[in-house]
N, C-alpha and C positions, 0 to 999 in steps of 0.2 A: 504494500500500500504506500502511496506517496501522499504526504501531508504538507500543506503550505499554510502558514499563518493560522494554524489551528483547525483547518478544514481539510477533508479528504479531497485531494485533487486528482487522484488516479489509483488504479489497482491493476494487478496482473496475476495470472495463475499459470503455473507450469505443472504438468503431470509427470510422474515418475517415468523414467525411460521404459519404453516398450521392449519387446524381445529383440528388436532391430537397433536399439540404441538411440532411437529418436525420443526426445522429450517434447510432447505436444504442448502448445501454448493455446488453450481454449479461450482465454480472456486476457485482453490488454486494452485498457481504456484510460484516457486522460480527459477530464472535463474540458469543455470548450474554452472557458476563460483562462485555463492554465496551459493550453497547447502552445507549442513554440518556445517553451522554456527549458527543454531538455529533460523533462520528467519522463516522457515515454522512453527515451534512450536509456535513462538511468534505470528504469524498471526492467528493460530488456537485459541490461548488463547484470542486474541482480538475479534475474531468472537464469541467465547463462551460468553464473557462479554456482547456483544451487543445482542446476541440472548436471553440470560437470562433476560436482562433488558426489552426485548420486550415480555417476557412471555413464551419463549420456554422452554421445558423440556429436549430437547436434540438437538445435531447437528446430521445431517444425510447426507451421501454422497455415491457416487458410483464410482467404478474404475474397470478396467479390471483385470481378473485373471492373465494375462501375465505381468502386471505392478508390478513386485515384489518389486522394491524400494518403490513405493507408498504404497503397502500393509504393508510393514515393518514400514514405516513412520507413517501410521495411527495407527497401533497397538502400536507403541512407544509413541504416543501422547494421549493415553487414549480412543481411539476408540476400539470397539469390532465388530467382524463380526456378522451381524444380518440377513444376507440372501444372496441368489444368484439367478440369473435368467439365465438359459442356452439359452433362446430364445430372450434375450434383443438385441443382435447384429445380423446383417445379416450374416448367416453362409457362404455365397458365398464371401462376401467382407472381413470377418474377421473369417476365419475358426479356430476353437478351442478356440475362445475367448468367455467368458461369463462375466456377470456383478456380481461384489461382492458389497454388501451393508454394510456400517459401520455406527455405531451410537456411540455417546459420550454423556453420561448423563451430565446434567448441575446442 
């Protein structure tokens, strides 16, 4: 959790490494007023330390192709695009959206 001036500004979660050594990041969020201050990058760095200590070889996460700010953030914090899935989301509910998968070596 990231705290600024007594308020929660962001949070992140990492899962224990899976059989393949990937530590999934199911949640990473920084509140809008606190974005651009380096909190997200700091959270990712903390997740990386915890994941590596737990034996992970990389962090791994998913986001939507339409979430351009998230894509740019992940690329800027050491992640690389490692895959996509055009059938991940329901095309009726989310037309034109597909999943992008990112990995960051530890």
